[in-house]
CHARMM-style PDB file with segment names, atoms N, HN, CA, C and O in Angstrom:
ATOM      1  N   MET     1      92.783  93.191  82.366  1.00  0.00      PROA
ATOM      2  CA  MET     1      92.993  92.165  83.608  1.00  0.00      PROA
ATOM      3  C   MET     1      94.029  92.906  84.610  1.00  0.00      PROA
ATOM      4  O   MET     1      93.793  93.347  85.735  1.00  0.00      PROA
ATOM      5  N   GLN     2      95.791  92.921  83.553  1.00  0.00      PROA
ATOM      6  HN  GLN     2      95.983  92.562  82.640  1.00  0.00      PROA
ATOM      7  CA  GLN     2      96.588  93.409  84.162  1.00  0.00      PROA
ATOM      8  C   GLN     2      96.728  94.761  84.944  1.00  0.00      PROA
ATOM      9  O   GLN     2      97.383  95.020  85.954  1.00  0.00      PROA
ATOM     10  N   THR     3      96.026  95.434  84.278  1.00  0.00      PROA
ATOM     11  HN  THR     3      95.493  95.224  83.458  1.00  0.00      PROA
ATOM     12  CA  THR     3      95.834  96.482  84.513  1.00  0.00      PROA
ATOM     13  C   THR     3      95.262  96.544  86.641  1.00  0.00      PROA
ATOM     14  O   THR     3      95.637  97.406  87.436  1.00  0.00      PROA
ATOM     15  N   VAL     4      94.592  95.680  86.869  1.00  0.00      PROA
ATOM     16  HN  VAL     4      94.288  94.980  86.223  1.00  0.00      PROA
ATOM     17  CA  VAL     4      93.965  95.341  87.886  1.00  0.00      PROA
ATOM     18  C   VAL     4      94.504  94.673  88.865  1.00  0.00      PROA
ATOM     19  O   VAL     4      94.328  94.792  90.078  1.00  0.00      PROA
ATOM     20  N   LEU     5      95.454  93.662  88.023  1.00  0.00      PROA
ATOM     21  HN  LEU     5      95.597  93.566  87.038  1.00  0.00      PROA
ATOM     22  CA  LEU     5      96.478  93.077  89.282  1.00  0.00      PROA
ATOM     23  C   LEU     5      97.678  93.917  89.709  1.00  0.00      PROA
ATOM     24  O   LEU     5      98.433  93.645  90.643  1.00  0.00      PROA
ATOM     25  N   VAL     6      97.766  95.162  88.757  1.00  0.00      PROA
ATOM     26  HN  VAL     6      97.152  95.383  87.999  1.00  0.00      PROA
ATOM     27  CA  VAL     6      98.975  95.956  88.929  1.00  0.00      PROA
ATOM     28  C   VAL     6      98.557  96.661  90.085  1.00  0.00      PROA
ATOM     29  O   VAL     6      99.282  96.537  91.073  1.00  0.00      PROA
ATOM     30  N   TRP     7      96.921  97.817  90.241  1.00  0.00      PROA
ATOM     31  HN  TRP     7      96.332  97.918  89.439  1.00  0.00      PROA
ATOM     32  CA  TRP     7      96.030  98.185  91.537  1.00  0.00      PROA
ATOM     33  C   TRP     7      96.085  97.283  92.429  1.00  0.00      PROA
ATOM     34  O   TRP     7      95.852  97.867  93.488  1.00  0.00      PROA
ATOM     35  N   VAL     8      96.307  95.872  92.688  1.00  0.00      PROA
ATOM     36  HN  VAL     8      96.497  95.398  91.828  1.00  0.00      PROA
ATOM     37  CA  VAL     8      95.447  95.554  93.614  1.00  0.00      PROA
ATOM     38  C   VAL     8      97.261  95.390  93.926  1.00  0.00      PROA
ATOM     39  O   VAL     8      97.488  96.115  94.895  1.00  0.00      PROA
ATOM     40  N   GLY     9      98.466  94.770  93.496  1.00  0.00      PROA
ATOM     41  HN  GLY     9      98.281  94.181  92.709  1.00  0.00      PROA
ATOM     42  CA  GLY     9      99.374  94.530  93.856  1.00  0.00      PROA
ATOM     43  C   GLY     9      99.801  95.704  94.582  1.00  0.00      PROA
ATOM     44  O   GLY     9     100.451  95.479  95.603  1.00  0.00      PROA
ATOM     45  N   ILE    10      99.561  96.980  94.257  1.00  0.00      PROA
ATOM     46  HN  ILE    10      99.033  97.163  93.428  1.00  0.00      PROA
ATOM     47  CA  ILE    10     100.039  98.374  94.769  1.00  0.00      PROA
ATOM     48  C   ILE    10      98.974  98.453  96.231  1.00  0.00      PROA
ATOM     49  O   ILE    10      99.172  99.140  97.232  1.00  0.00      PROA
ATOM     50  N   GLY    11      98.159  97.792  96.041  1.00  0.00      PROA
ATOM     51  HN  GLY    11      97.998  97.234  95.228  1.00  0.00      PROA
ATOM     52  CA  GLY    11      97.466  98.487  97.442  1.00  0.00      PROA
ATOM     53  C   GLY    11      97.644  97.490  98.752  1.00  0.00      PROA
ATOM     54  O   GLY    11      97.454  97.597  99.963  1.00  0.00      PROA
ATOM     55  N   PHE    12      98.077  96.542  97.916  1.00  0.00      PROA
ATOM     56  HN  PHE    12      98.232  96.455  96.932  1.00  0.00      PROA
ATOM     57  CA  PHE    12      98.219  95.399  99.021  1.00  0.00      PROA
ATOM     58  C   PHE    12      99.818  95.922  99.017  1.00  0.00      PROA
ATOM     59  O   PHE    12     100.190  95.245  99.976  1.00  0.00      PROA
ATOM     60  N   PHE    13     100.712  96.470  98.708  1.00  0.00      PROA
ATOM     61  HN  PHE    13     100.409  97.020  97.930  1.00  0.00      PROA
ATOM     62  CA  PHE    13     101.687  96.386  99.349  1.00  0.00      PROA
ATOM     63  C   PHE    13     101.464  98.016 100.182  1.00  0.00      PROA
ATOM     64  O   PHE    13     101.464  97.890 101.407  1.00  0.00      PROA
ATOM     65  N   PHE    14     101.349  98.934  99.870  1.00  0.00      PROA
ATOM     66  HN  PHE    14     101.350  99.037  98.875  1.00  0.00      PROA
ATOM     67  CA  PHE    14     100.373  99.784 101.340  1.00  0.00      PROA
ATOM     68  C   PHE    14      99.971  99.705 102.442  1.00  0.00      PROA
ATOM     69  O   PHE    14     100.215 100.334 103.472  1.00  0.00      PROA
ATOM     70  N   LEU    15      99.026  98.511 102.084  1.00  0.00      PROA
ATOM     71  HN  LEU    15      98.828  98.000 101.247  1.00  0.00      PROA
ATOM     72  CA  LEU    15      98.183  97.745 103.210  1.00  0.00      PROA
ATOM     73  C   LEU    15      99.745  97.332 104.136  1.00  0.00      PROA
ATOM     74  O   LEU    15      99.930  97.627 105.317  1.00  0.00      PROA
ATOM     75  N   LEU    16     100.762  96.577 103.221  1.00  0.00      PROA
ATOM     76  HN  LEU    16     100.612  96.338 102.262  1.00  0.00      PROA
ATOM     77  CA  LEU    16     101.474  95.802 103.901  1.00  0.00      PROA
ATOM     78  C   LEU    16     102.138  96.968 105.291  1.00  0.00      PROA
ATOM     79  O   LEU    16     102.388  96.874 106.493  1.00  0.00      PROA
ATOM     80  N   LEU    17     102.203  98.075 104.160  1.00  0.00      PROA
ATOM     81  HN  LEU    17     102.000  98.151 103.184  1.00  0.00      PROA
ATOM     82  CA  LEU    17     103.506  99.156 105.153  1.00  0.00      PROA
ATOM     83  C   LEU    17     102.372 100.295 106.011  1.00  0.00      PROA
ATOM     84  O   LEU    17     102.628 101.339 106.611  1.00  0.00      PROA
ATOM     85  N   THR    18     101.429  99.790 105.837  1.00  0.00      PROA
ATOM     86  HN  THR    18     101.222  98.943 105.349  1.00  0.00      PROA
ATOM     87  CA  THR    18     100.797 100.273 107.187  1.00  0.00      PROA
ATOM     88  C   THR    18     100.403  99.551 108.210  1.00  0.00      PROA
ATOM     89  O   THR    18     100.309 100.025 109.343  1.00  0.00      PROA
ATOM     90  N   ASN    19     100.141  98.372 107.926  1.00  0.00      PROA
ATOM     91  HN  ASN    19     100.217  97.987 107.006  1.00  0.00      PROA
ATOM     92  CA  ASN    19     100.315  97.176 108.808  1.00  0.00      PROA
ATOM     93  C   ASN    19     101.997  97.577 109.831  1.00  0.00      PROA
ATOM     94  O   ASN    19     102.088  97.794 111.039  1.00  0.00      PROA
ATOM     95  N   LEU    20     103.039  97.552 108.846  1.00  0.00      PROA
ATOM     96  HN  LEU    20     102.965  97.376 107.865  1.00  0.00      PROA
ATOM     97  CA  LEU    20     104.067  97.723 109.650  1.00  0.00      PROA
ATOM     98  C   LEU    20     104.158  98.954 110.660  1.00  0.00      PROA
ATOM     99  O   LEU    20     104.535  98.891 111.830  1.00  0.00      PROA
ATOM    100  N   ALA    21     103.721 100.126 109.942  1.00  0.00      PROA
ATOM    101  HN  ALA    21     103.414 100.178 108.991  1.00  0.00      PROA
ATOM    102  CA  ALA    21     103.845 101.131 110.656  1.00  0.00      PROA
ATOM    103  C   ALA    21     103.642 101.207 111.647  1.00  0.00      PROA
ATOM    104  O   ALA    21     104.404 101.530 112.558  1.00  0.00      PROA
ATOM    105  N   PHE    22     102.238 100.837 111.692  1.00  0.00      PROA
ATOM    106  HN  PHE    22     101.619 100.574 110.952  1.00  0.00      PROA
ATOM    107  CA  PHE    22     100.913 100.996 113.107  1.00  0.00      PROA
ATOM    108  C   PHE    22     101.521  99.989 114.056  1.00  0.00      PROA
ATOM    109  O   PHE    22     101.443 100.539 115.155  1.00  0.00      PROA
ATOM    110  N   PHE    23     102.279  98.400 114.268  1.00  0.00      PROA
ATOM    111  HN  PHE    23     102.342  97.953 113.376  1.00  0.00      PROA
ATOM    112  CA  PHE    23     102.871  98.094 114.835  1.00  0.00      PROA
ATOM    113  C   PHE    23     104.020  98.316 115.224  1.00  0.00      PROA
ATOM    114  O   PHE    23     104.501  97.810 116.238  1.00  0.00      PROA
ATOM    115  N   ASP    24     104.698  99.230 114.345  1.00  0.00      PROA
ATOM    116  HN  ASP    24     104.306  99.642 113.521  1.00  0.00      PROA
ATOM    117  CA  ASP    24     106.129  99.583 114.861  1.00  0.00      PROA
ATOM    118  C   ASP    24     105.400 100.672 115.858  1.00  0.00      PROA
ATOM    119  O   ASP    24     105.771 100.241 116.950  1.00  0.00      PROA
ATOM    120  N   VAL    25     104.772 101.560 116.075  1.00  0.00      PROA
ATOM    121  HN  VAL    25     104.470 101.910 115.188  1.00  0.00      PROA
ATOM    122  CA  VAL    25     103.956 102.501 116.886  1.00  0.00      PROA
ATOM    123  C   VAL    25     103.778 101.915 118.183  1.00  0.00      PROA
ATOM    124  O   VAL    25     104.218 102.350 119.247  1.00  0.00      PROA
ATOM    125  N   LEU    26     103.144 100.965 118.004  1.00  0.00      PROA
ATOM    126  HN  LEU    26     102.788 100.611 117.139  1.00  0.00      PROA
ATOM    127  CA  LEU    26     103.046 100.225 119.814  1.00  0.00      PROA
ATOM    128  C   LEU    26     103.884  99.932 120.100  1.00  0.00      PROA
ATOM    129  O   LEU    26     104.076 100.196 121.287  1.00  0.00      PROA
ATOM    130  N   ARG    27     104.862  99.318 119.510  1.00  0.00      PROA
ATOM    131  HN  ARG    27     104.706  99.103 118.546  1.00  0.00      PROA
ATOM    132  CA  ARG    27     106.360  99.020 120.153  1.00  0.00      PROA
ATOM    133  C   ARG    27     107.030 100.071 120.173  1.00  0.00      PROA
ATOM    134  O   ARG    27     108.189  99.667 120.077  1.00  0.00      PROA
ATOM    135  N   ARG    28     107.056 101.389 120.249  1.00  0.00      PROA
ATOM    136  HN  ARG    28     106.115 101.718 120.327  1.00  0.00      PROA
ATOM    137  CA  ARG    28     107.963 102.606 120.560  1.00  0.00      PROA
ATOM    138  C   ARG    28     107.489 103.774 121.714  1.00  0.00      PROA
ATOM    139  O   ARG    28     106.374 104.165 122.059  1.00  0.00      PROA
ATOM    140  N   ASP    29     108.750 104.111 122.106  1.00  0.00      PROA
ATOM    141  HN  ASP    29     109.656 103.793 121.825  1.00  0.00      PROA
ATOM    142  CA  ASP    29     108.125 105.187 123.094  1.00  0.00      PROA
ATOM    143  C   ASP    29     108.616 106.455 122.745  1.00  0.00      PROA
ATOM    144  O   ASP    29     109.792 106.763 122.552  1.00  0.00      PROA
ATOM    145  N   PHE    30     107.634 107.152 122.681  1.00  0.00      PROA
ATOM    146  HN  PHE    30     106.679 106.902 122.838  1.00  0.00      PROA
ATOM    147  CA  PHE    30     107.299 108.834 122.110  1.00  0.00      PROA
ATOM    148  C   PHE    30     107.700 109.704 123.030  1.00  0.00      PROA
ATOM    149  O   PHE    30     108.137 110.834 122.808  1.00  0.00      PROA
ATOM    150  N   GLY    31     107.539 109.132 124.177  1.00  0.00      PROA
ATOM    151  HN  GLY    31     107.184 108.214 124.357  1.00  0.00      PROA
ATOM    152  CA  GLY    31     107.600 110.286 125.235  1.00  0.00      PROA
ATOM    153  C   GLY    31     105.967 110.570 125.896  1.00  0.00      PROA
ATOM    154  O   GLY    31     105.897 110.849 127.093  1.00  0.00      PROA
ATOM    155  N   SER    32     104.867 110.498 125.190  1.00  0.00      PROA
ATOM    156  HN  SER    32     104.923 110.272 124.217  1.00  0.00      PROA
ATOM    157  CA  SER    32     103.760 111.029 125.981  1.00  0.00      PROA
ATOM    158  C   SER    32     102.878 109.502 125.095  1.00  0.00      PROA
ATOM    159  O   SER    32     103.347 108.732 124.257  1.00  0.00      PROA
ATOM    160  N   ARG    33     101.698 109.536 125.627  1.00  0.00      PROA
ATOM    161  HN  ARG    33     101.317 110.162 126.308  1.00  0.00      PROA
ATOM    162  CA  ARG    33     100.608 109.203 124.988  1.00  0.00      PROA
ATOM    163  C   ARG    33      99.875 109.517 123.846  1.00  0.00      PROA
ATOM    164  O   ARG    33      99.216 108.883 123.022  1.00  0.00      PROA
ATOM    165  N   GLY    34     100.235 110.892 124.069  1.00  0.00      PROA
ATOM    166  HN  GLY    34     100.770 111.408 124.739  1.00  0.00      PROA
ATOM    167  CA  GLY    34      99.345 112.027 122.671  1.00  0.00      PROA
ATOM    168  C   GLY    34     100.299 112.059 121.682  1.00  0.00      PROA
ATOM    169  O   GLY    34      99.904 112.319 120.546  1.00  0.00      PROA
ATOM    170  N   LYS    35     101.565 111.834 121.878  1.00  0.00      PROA
ATOM    171  HN  LYS    35     101.886 111.623 122.801  1.00  0.00      PROA
ATOM    172  CA  LYS    35     102.271 111.441 120.350  1.00  0.00      PROA
ATOM    173  C   LYS    35     101.828 110.091 120.193  1.00  0.00      PROA
ATOM    174  O   LYS    35     100.985 110.140 119.298  1.00  0.00      PROA
ATOM    175  N   LYS    36     101.917 109.202 120.491  1.00  0.00      PROA
ATOM    176  HN  LYS    36     102.602 109.161 121.218  1.00  0.00      PROA
ATOM    177  CA  LYS    36     102.019 108.035 120.513  1.00  0.00      PROA
ATOM    178  C   LYS    36     100.577 107.650 119.696  1.00  0.00      PROA
ATOM    179  O   LYS    36     100.535 106.794 118.812  1.00  0.00      PROA
ATOM    180  N   ALA    37      99.445 108.410 120.136  1.00  0.00      PROA
ATOM    181  HN  ALA    37      99.479 109.106 120.854  1.00  0.00      PROA
ATOM    182  CA  ALA    37      98.641 108.146 119.839  1.00  0.00      PROA
ATOM    183  C   ALA    37      98.643 109.032 118.430  1.00  0.00      PROA
ATOM    184  O   ALA    37      98.322 108.217 117.565  1.00  0.00      PROA
ATOM    185  N   LEU    38      98.820 110.096 117.913  1.00  0.00      PROA
ATOM    186  HN  LEU    38      99.081 110.758 118.616  1.00  0.00      PROA
ATOM    187  CA  LEU    38      98.966 110.691 116.448  1.00  0.00      PROA
ATOM    188  C   LEU    38     100.102 109.901 116.004  1.00  0.00      PROA
ATOM    189  O   LEU    38     100.325 110.300 114.861  1.00  0.00      PROA
ATOM    190  N   TRP    39     100.766 109.180 116.239  1.00  0.00      PROA
ATOM    191  HN  TRP    39     100.584 108.856 117.168  1.00  0.00      PROA
ATOM    192  CA  TRP    39     101.582 108.741 115.052  1.00  0.00      PROA
ATOM    193  C   TRP    39     100.577 107.036 114.621  1.00  0.00      PROA
ATOM    194  O   TRP    39     100.661 106.219 113.703  1.00  0.00      PROA
ATOM    195  N   GLY    40      99.931 107.133 115.530  1.00  0.00      PROA
ATOM    196  HN  GLY    40      99.863 107.797 116.275  1.00  0.00      PROA
ATOM    197  CA  GLY    40      99.325 105.812 115.471  1.00  0.00      PROA
ATOM    198  C   GLY    40      98.111 105.738 114.079  1.00  0.00      PROA
ATOM    199  O   GLY    40      97.712 104.863 113.311  1.00  0.00      PROA
ATOM    200  N   PHE    41      97.753 107.682 114.384  1.00  0.00      PROA
ATOM    201  HN  PHE    41      98.077 108.393 115.008  1.00  0.00      PROA
ATOM    202  CA  PHE    41      96.495 107.788 113.335  1.00  0.00      PROA
ATOM    203  C   PHE    41      97.532 107.940 112.064  1.00  0.00      PROA
ATOM    204  O   PHE    41      97.264 107.312 111.040  1.00  0.00      PROA
ATOM    205  N   ILE    42      98.731 108.776 112.113  1.00  0.00      PROA
ATOM    206  HN  ILE    42      98.950 109.286 112.945  1.00  0.00      PROA
ATOM    207  CA  ILE    42      99.039 109.276 110.938  1.00  0.00      PROA
ATOM    208  C   ILE    42      99.442 107.910 110.230  1.00  0.00      PROA
ATOM    209  O   ILE    42      99.453 107.771 109.007  1.00  0.00      PROA
ATOM    210  N   ALA    43      99.764 106.936 111.131  1.00  0.00      PROA
ATOM    211  HN  ALA    43      99.755 107.049 112.125  1.00  0.00      PROA
ATOM    212  CA  ALA    43      99.830 105.775 110.504  1.00  0.00      PROA
ATOM    213  C   ALA    43      99.262 105.279 109.913  1.00  0.00      PROA
ATOM    214  O   ALA    43      99.906 104.760 109.001  1.00  0.00      PROA
ATOM    215  N   LEU    44      97.944 105.041 109.877  1.00  0.00      PROA
ATOM    216  HN  LEU    44      97.421 105.463 110.617  1.00  0.00      PROA
ATOM    217  CA  LEU    44      96.419 104.715 109.458  1.00  0.00      PROA
ATOM    218  C   LEU    44      95.949 105.426 108.177  1.00  0.00      PROA
ATOM    219  O   LEU    44      95.049 105.225 107.361  1.00  0.00      PROA
ATOM    220  N   ILE    45      96.900 106.317 108.327  1.00  0.00      PROA
ATOM    221  HN  ILE    45      97.631 106.480 108.990  1.00  0.00      PROA
ATOM    222  CA  ILE    45      95.958 107.284 107.094  1.00  0.00      PROA
ATOM    223  C   ILE    45      96.104 106.079 105.637  1.00  0.00      PROA
ATOM    224  O   ILE    45      96.585 104.963 105.830  1.00  0.00      PROA
ATOM    225  N   PRO    46      95.641 106.498 104.301  1.00  0.00      PROA
ATOM    226  CA  PRO    46      95.751 105.580 103.683  1.00  0.00      PROA
ATOM    227  C   PRO    46      97.195 106.019 102.817  1.00  0.00      PROA
ATOM    228  O   PRO    46      97.670 107.151 102.911  1.00  0.00      PROA
ATOM    229  N   PHE    47      97.929 104.709 101.787  1.00  0.00      PROA
ATOM    230  HN  PHE    47      97.543 103.790 101.710  1.00  0.00      PROA
ATOM    231  CA  PHE    47      98.894 105.389 101.185  1.00  0.00      PROA
ATOM    232  C   PHE    47     100.469 106.609 101.483  1.00  0.00      PROA
ATOM    233  O   PHE    47     101.614 106.484 101.047  1.00  0.00      PROA
ATOM    234  N   LEU    48      99.824 107.805 102.454  1.00  0.00      PROA
ATOM    235  HN  LEU    48      98.894 107.907 102.808  1.00  0.00      PROA
ATOM    236  CA  LEU    48     100.167 109.608 102.934  1.00  0.00      PROA
ATOM    237  C   LEU    48     101.107 109.151 103.848  1.00  0.00      PROA
ATOM    238  O   LEU    48     102.301 109.439 103.757  1.00  0.00      PROA
ATOM    239  N   GLY    49     100.405 108.109 105.157  1.00  0.00      PROA
ATOM    240  HN  GLY    49      99.436 107.875 105.232  1.00  0.00      PROA
ATOM    241  CA  GLY    49     100.420 107.872 106.237  1.00  0.00      PROA
ATOM    242  C   GLY    49     101.158 107.133 106.958  1.00  0.00      PROA
ATOM    243  O   GLY    49     101.499 107.266 108.134  1.00  0.00      PROA
ATOM    244  N   CYS    50     101.401 106.311 106.173  1.00  0.00      PROA
ATOM    245  HN  CYS    50     101.124 106.203 105.218  1.00  0.00      PROA
ATOM    246  CA  CYS    50     102.664 105.237 106.375  1.00  0.00      PROA
ATOM    247  C   CYS    50     103.994 105.848 105.520  1.00  0.00      PROA
ATOM    248  O   CYS    50     105.021 105.237 105.815  1.00  0.00      PROA
ATOM    249  N   LEU    51     104.105 106.445 104.967  1.00  0.00      PROA
ATOM    250  HN  LEU    51     103.270 106.942 104.727  1.00  0.00      PROA
ATOM    251  CA  LEU    51     104.968 106.471 104.375  1.00  0.00      PROA
ATOM    252  C   LEU    51     105.464 108.189 105.035  1.00  0.00      PROA
ATOM    253  O   LEU    51     106.645 108.533 104.980  1.00  0.00      PROA
ATOM    254  N   LEU    52     104.697 108.846 105.454  1.00  0.00      PROA
ATOM    255  HN  LEU    52     103.738 108.567 105.499  1.00  0.00      PROA
ATOM    256  CA  LEU    52     105.309 110.253 106.557  1.00  0.00      PROA
ATOM    257  C   LEU    52     105.531 109.608 107.999  1.00  0.00      PROA
ATOM    258  O   LEU    52     105.813 110.426 108.875  1.00  0.00      PROA
ATOM    259  N   TYR    53     105.443 108.209 108.402  1.00  0.00      PROA
ATOM    260  HN  TYR    53     105.214 107.545 107.690  1.00  0.00      PROA
ATOM    261  CA  TYR    53     105.842 107.446 109.645  1.00  0.00      PROA
ATOM    262  C   TYR    53     106.955 106.976 109.373  1.00  0.00      PROA
ATOM    263  O   TYR    53     107.917 107.246 110.093  1.00  0.00      PROA
ATOM    264  N   ILE    54     107.065 106.260 108.400  1.00  0.00      PROA
ATOM    265  HN  ILE    54     106.283 106.042 107.816  1.00  0.00      PROA
ATOM    266  CA  ILE    54     108.424 105.800 108.011  1.00  0.00      PROA
ATOM    267  C   ILE    54     109.871 106.817 107.867  1.00  0.00      PROA
ATOM    268  O   ILE    54     110.978 106.820 108.407  1.00  0.00      PROA
ATOM    269  N   LEU    55     109.203 107.620 106.864  1.00  0.00      PROA
ATOM    270  HN  LEU    55     108.305 107.618 106.425  1.00  0.00      PROA
ATOM    271  CA  LEU    55     110.346 108.929 106.644  1.00  0.00      PROA
ATOM    272  C   LEU    55     110.541 110.056 108.205  1.00  0.00      PROA
ATOM    273  O   LEU    55     111.419 110.901 108.384  1.00  0.00      PROA
ATOM    274  N   ILE    56     109.647 109.761 108.936  1.00  0.00      PROA
ATOM    275  HN  ILE    56     108.934 109.075 108.790  1.00  0.00      PROA
ATOM    276  CA  ILE    56     109.769 111.445 110.082  1.00  0.00      PROA
ATOM    277  C   ILE    56     109.590 110.313 111.768  1.00  0.00      PROA
ATOM    278  O   ILE    56     110.343 109.993 112.688  1.00  0.00      PROA
ATOM    279  N   GLY    57     108.627 110.138 111.514  1.00  0.00      PROA
ATOM    280  HN  GLY    57     108.015 110.398 110.767  1.00  0.00      PROA
ATOM    281  CA  GLY    57     108.184 109.635 112.924  1.00  0.00      PROA
ATOM    282  C   GLY    57     109.246 108.345 113.501  1.00  0.00      PROA
ATOM    283  O   GLY    57     109.529 108.181 114.688  1.00  0.00      PROA
ATOM    284  N   ILE    58     109.716 107.540 112.419  1.00  0.00      PROA
ATOM    285  HN  ILE    58     109.486 107.673 111.455  1.00  0.00      PROA
ATOM    286  CA  ILE    58     110.134 106.353 113.582  1.00  0.00      PROA
ATOM    287  C   ILE    58     111.688 106.366 113.892  1.00  0.00      PROA
ATOM    288  O   ILE    58     112.331 105.386 114.267  1.00  0.00      PROA
ATOM    289  N   HSD    59     112.228 107.756 113.652  1.00  0.00      PROA
ATOM    290  HN  HSD    59     111.705 108.552 113.347  1.00  0.00      PROA
ATOM    291  CA  HSD    59     113.419 108.385 114.256  1.00  0.00      PROA
ATOM    292  C   HSD    59     112.970 109.223 115.470  1.00  0.00      PROA
ATOM    293  O   HSD    59     113.843 109.710 116.189  1.00  0.00      PROA
ATOM    294  N   GLN    60     111.410 109.462 115.798  1.00  0.00      PROA
ATOM    295  HN  GLN    60     110.702 109.067 115.214  1.00  0.00      PROA
ATOM    296  CA  GLN    60     111.400 109.916 116.855  1.00  0.00      PROA
ATOM    297  C   GLN    60     111.342 109.019 118.089  1.00  0.00      PROA
ATOM    298  O   GLN    60     111.692 109.270 119.242  1.00  0.00      PROA
ATOM    299  N   GLY    61     110.676 107.623 117.427  1.00  0.00      PROA
ATOM    300  HN  GLY    61     110.391 107.420 116.490  1.00  0.00      PROA
ATOM    301  CA  GLY    61     110.524 107.047 119.081  1.00  0.00      PROA
ATOM    302  C   GLY    61     111.577 106.136 119.112  1.00  0.00      PROA
ATOM    303  O   GLY    61     112.189 105.826 118.091  1.00  0.00      PROA
ATOM    304  N   LYS    62     111.830 105.686 120.218  1.00  0.00      PROA
ATOM    305  HN  LYS    62     111.332 105.938 121.048  1.00  0.00      PROA
ATOM    306  CA  LYS    62     112.593 105.301 120.616  1.00  0.00      PROA
ATOM    307  C   LYS    62     112.366 103.411 121.282  1.00  0.00      PROA
ATOM    308  O   LYS    62     111.787 103.468 122.366  1.00  0.00      PROA
ATOM    309  N   ARG    63     112.591 102.355 120.992  1.00  0.00      PROA
ATOM    310  HN  ARG    63     113.062 102.309 120.111  1.00  0.00      PROA
ATOM    311  CA  ARG    63     112.038 101.099 120.507  1.00  0.00      PROA
ATOM    312  C   ARG    63     112.530 100.938 122.718  1.00  0.00      PROA
ATOM    313  O   ARG    63     113.305 101.333 123.589  1.00  0.00      PROA
ATOM    314  N   ILE    64     110.983  99.805 122.372  1.00  0.00      PROA
ATOM    315  HN  ILE    64     110.353  99.484 121.666  1.00  0.00      PROA
ATOM    316  CA  ILE    64     110.954  99.608 124.072  1.00  0.00      PROA
ATOM    317  C   ILE    64     111.375  98.503 124.384  1.00  0.00      PROA
ATOM    318  O   ILE    64     110.592  97.592 124.116  1.00  0.00      PROA
ATOM    319  N   GLN    65     112.882  98.033 125.133  1.00  0.00      PROA
ATOM    320  HN  GLN    65     113.519  98.773 125.350  1.00  0.00      PROA
ATOM    321  CA  GLN    65     113.452  97.027 125.346  1.00  0.00      PROA
ATOM    322  C   GLN    65     112.676  95.938 126.542  1.00  0.00      PROA
ATOM    323  O   GLN    65     112.279  96.258 127.663  1.00  0.00      PROA
ATOM    324  N   ASN    66     112.632  94.900 126.045  1.00  0.00      PROA
ATOM    325  HN  ASN    66     112.955  94.640 125.135  1.00  0.00      PROA
ATOM    326  CA  ASN    66     112.003  94.103 127.120  1.00  0.00      PROA
ATOM    327  C   ASN    66     112.769  93.282 128.338  1.00  0.00      PROA
ATOM    328  O   ASN    66     113.796  92.641 128.113  1.00  0.00      PROA
ATOM    329  N   PRO    67     112.276  93.351 129.414  1.00  0.00      PROA
ATOM    330  CA  PRO    67     112.994  92.680 130.040  1.00  0.00      PROA
ATOM    331  C   PRO    67     113.654  91.422 130.174  1.00  0.00      PROA
ATOM    332  OT1 PRO    67     114.388  91.209 131.138  1.00  0.00      PROA
TER     333      PRO     67
END
């Protein structure tokens, strides 16, 4: 039972990271729609994609300033 709870916790953690990464892609400007779509797709890849976005992609986009 404890093993199942650990795996569910890990899965929930990565689901949370994936959602945060995807919504961060929506809030950033990457210079073109193609790059934004690519990072959005990468962020949705289970486990590895959100980590790649957090380590590499987050530094490539500029935060969009609201007027």
